[in-house]
N, C-alpha and C positions, 0 to 999 in steps of 0.2 A: 434656610431650610432644605434639608436633604431631601433627594426624590424618594419616592415610594416606593417599596418591594412588594409586590403582590405574594398572595400566600402561593404554594403549588396546589394545583388542583389534581385529582379530586382530594377534599380536607377530610382528615381522620378524627378531629376533633369535636365538630358540629353533633350536639346531642339531639338524635332525629327523634328520640323517644317521646321529646317534650314538643313537639311539631307533628306529631301522627295523627291527632284529630283533626287539625287545621289543613295537612295533607290530603286526609281523606276528605274533606268537604271541599276544598278546590277541585278535586279531579271528581267529584260529584257534578258541582255545577259546573265547571266546562265541559262536563260528557252532557251535561243537559241541554246544554245552548249548542253546543258542536250538534248534539242530535236533530235539533229545531232546523240547523242550517241543511243538515243531511237531506230532509224530506223537504225541500225547496224544488221547486222544479225549474225553475230560473234564477239562481243566487245570484249570478254575475250583473244579471240585471237588479235585483232587489238590494244588493247590496254594494253597488256603485257610489252612492253618495256616502254611505259609511266610510269607504275607502279614502275619500276624498277628505272628509271631516277628520279621521285619523291624520292625515295628511297636515292638516290646518292647526290640530292642537298640539301634535308634536314638535310642528315648527314654533308654535306657539310658546312653547316652554323655552324655546331658547331667543325667543325675544321679539318674533315676527309679531306683525299685527293685523293681518289680513284674515277675514273671516271667509265663512264656506261660500256664503251670497256672492262676495267679492270676488271671489278664484272662480265659480260660476259664471259669474257676469263677464269677467275679463275673457273665459273661453268663447263666451256667446257673440261677444264684442269686445275683441283686444283693443282697448285704447283708453289708459289711464293718464291723467296728465300728473299726478303725483310721481315722480319717479321712486320713490324711497317704498311708497305701496306698491308700485308694479314689480321690485325688487324683491318684496315680500311674497308677494302672489307666484311669483316665479320659483322662489325657495319652496312653496309648497307644490307645484306641479313638479319640479323636480323629486321632491318626496315622493309622490304618488308613482312617477313614471320608474325610479328607482326600487321600489316596492314590486312594481310589475316585473321587472327585469330580473330581479332576484326569483322571483316565483317560479318563472319560466326558466331560468338557469335550473333550479333545484329539482325539475321535473327528470333532468337528465345527468345532474352529477351533485354529488354531496357538498354540504356548506362547509367552505374552507377559506383559508385566508385571501387565497386569488379572489375568488368570487365575491368575499366582501370588497377587495379593493376595485373590482369591477364595479361595484354597485356604489362606491362612492364615488367614482368617477361621473357616474351619471348625477348624483346626489348634488354633488359642486359645480355641475356643468353652469358657462355663464352667471354664476350667482356670486354673492359677496365670499369670499374665501377660494375661490375659486383659482386663485392664483397661487396658493400654498400648498402647492405639489398635491393635487386632488389625483384620487387613485393609486399613492405613493404614502407609504408608511414614513413618520416623522424621521428625519436624521439629526436632528437637534432638539434640544432642551425645551419644554414647553411649561408654563404653570396658569393657575387659575386664581383668580382674584379680582380686586377692586381695577377698572381701566385704569392703563399706565402705571400699575404697581410693578415694583421689582420682583424676584425671585425670593428676596428676602421678608418681602411684604406679603407674600402670596398665600393662600389659605390653603392651596393643596399644590403638590409637586408631583407629577406624573412618574413614572419609573425613567430612569437615565436611558437616553437612545442608544447607549452602546448594550444595554439588556435588554430592550426592546423585543428583538426578535425571539431571545430565547423565552419571554413570558408570552408573547404571541403563540409559539410553538406549542407550549405546554396549554394553551387555551384553547388551539386547534384540535388537539390529541381530546379536550374534553367533551368538545362536539362530538365525538365518537365514543366516548363513556358512558355505559349505562349505571347512572348513579342509584340512589336511594328511590328516588322519584323525580320523573322529567320535569314535572313542573317547577319544583322548586328548584332544578338543574336549570331551568331555561332561566328565573331569577340569578342564580350565581353566576352564569353565563354573563347576562347585561352588566350587571354590577363590576364584573372583572373587567370587564368591556370599557365600561366607562373610566375604571380606577388607571388602566392603563394608558388609555387616552392615546392609541395608536396614530392618530391623523393630527393635523395642526390644525383642523377645523371640522366641524361636521360630525363630531364622537356622540354627543347626545342624541341626534336622530337616528343616526345608522344601529347604535346601540340598542334602541328601543322597537327597532326593524328584528332585531335577532331574535325578539321572543317569541312572535308569531311564526316566524322562519324556523327556528329551532322546533317549536311543538309540531308545527306542520311536518317536517322533516321526519320525523320519529312516529308520527302517526297519531298524538295525541287528539289533532285536530283533522280533520278531514280536510277543508280548508284553511288557508292562512289567512282567514278575516276574524281573527280576535285581535282588538286593541284596546291597549291600556292606555294610552295617552288622555283620555276622558278623565279619569281617576288620579292620574299622576300630576294631571294639570290642577285638578281641585285640592292635591294634597303636595303641592311641589314644595313647600318650606319643609316637610314632614319626610317628602322624598329625596332632598338633597341633603338632609340631616342625617337619614339612616345610611345614604353612601358614605356621608363622613363619618359615620359610627366605624365603618370599618376601616376605614385608612385611619382612624385616630385610636380606635378601642380595641379593633379584630372583631366588632360585633358581627357577627355574621348570622348570628341566631336572631337577632333583632332586624336585620336586614329581609332574612327569609321569610318571618314572620308578617312584615310588612306587605311584601311581595304575596305572599299567599292569600293574604287578606285581600289585596287590590283584586286578585284574580278572582275571589269569591264575590266580590261586590260587582266588579265590573261585566262579569259572567252572568249574573242576576239581571243586573240594569240592559246589558244588550238583548239579553232573551226578551224581555219586555218591551224593549224597544223595536226588536223585530216583528213580534206577534203583531205591534200596532201597525208597522208596515204592513205585513200580512194581511190584517185585516183592511185596510184603505185600498190594497192592490185589488183584493177581493171585491169591495164595494164598487171602486173603479171599473173593474172587468164587467159587471152588470151595466151600470151608467153609461160608459163612454159609448159602445154599441147602439144602446138605447137613443142616446142623445144623435148621435153623428150620422146612424144607418149607413154606416160604411164597411166596405169590407176590408178598411185597411184600420179598422178601431182598434185590435190588439196590437198590431205595430205601433199604432201613436202610442197607445197606452204604455208599452214596453220604454217608449223615448222618455215620457213624461217620468218614469221612474229612475232610469238610467241617467238621465241628465234633466234635472228638475228647474234648471235656469237654460234657455234655448233660444237661439236665434230662428226666425220662419225659415231662413234657409239651410240652416242647419237640420232643422225639422224635415223638410222636405228630401233633403240627401241621406241623411243618416236610415230615414225610415223607408225611403226609396218609394216615396209616393209622389205623383206629381204635382206638379208646382199649384195649378190651379184647384186640383183636389186638396192638398195641403192647405191651403187658402181658406178654403170653404171649412175644414176640420176647423183650426183653428179660430174663426170666425164663431162657431158653434160653441166651441168649447169657452171662448171666452164670454162668452154672453150667457151661457149658463153656469158662469164663475167657477169653472174648475179649473181656468189658468188666467193669469191676469197679466196684460201690459205693461211691463215694465219700463221698456224705454222704445219709444215709437220709432218708426222707420226714417230715415232722413238720409236723402238721396238714393246715393247706392248702398245706405246703411240698413239692412234689415232690422224690422222690429223685434224686440225680446221679450220673451214671455216667461213667467214662473208661474212654477206647481207649488203655490203657496203651502198648500197642507202637509205635502212632505217636508219640505224646507221646515217647517215650524218641528214636525216630529225629529228632525236629525241635529237641528243645531240649538 
């Protein structure tokens, strides 16, 4: 099988008129979701679990098996007997950290190939594939197919390494081009990145990061907290089939249609979820101070939402609450059913608690 040769961007042969209604609806739904986030007083707190869940689901598409609860439990008490499970968890944590690094970098510089390489280096740090030239574009031919297959048996062969930089340079220029619609452009960028497959590993996860990062850089969303992996995981077979449709038949319109529908449905679902989180926060904002009668109630509440699984030690340290006061607050909240003890303290190991109502919403 010969290496795939990507189309040059921007493309002039897309029938944008057929996509007008979907484009308008995608922009309307995403703007409505972003407007909701824009009105949040403390978005970093309320959206923190959603960022971790995105890392879980994007990694799951690539085959990891870690759940949101397992990741948060590991952070609260870093002890996992199953080494494979620990490796999966580390991949999720790296994804979240890489996204944070990218967001921080975008505040001072544009989206570039160098930034992508920096993010990839964080993404692949000390996980499977870390020895495959992390942070460096590939210099050899790779291919996709069943385990152990030869290049002749592959289902897809990305561009030749000798042509790679030419295609990446074209993609980087497209980052800064104003196409017909920015949301559709984000979809084209994601697909083109996946088809170029510039790294030896980690392409899928990094390609999905590019969606909110591009939309954030161009001001389509005010915070890069729009995540598509929930939808893409639920439609995994169609997701891959639409990408194959581009490489096999040049069906860009089919891909863009799929992507716009994904944005529409995910924006609606995310808006409904954020509203539920906001309602829960409002309920707890009245309940927790009434139950604890503590000046630290609001600080404690914010910690529950930013880290819905936590250790008693972490609770005291992160909320900057004296240990004795923290212990009393946790005892009251557990007794009243606000939180649940999931792992009892053992020796020097602190107890681990879960804010189960939030976890049920997010996961």
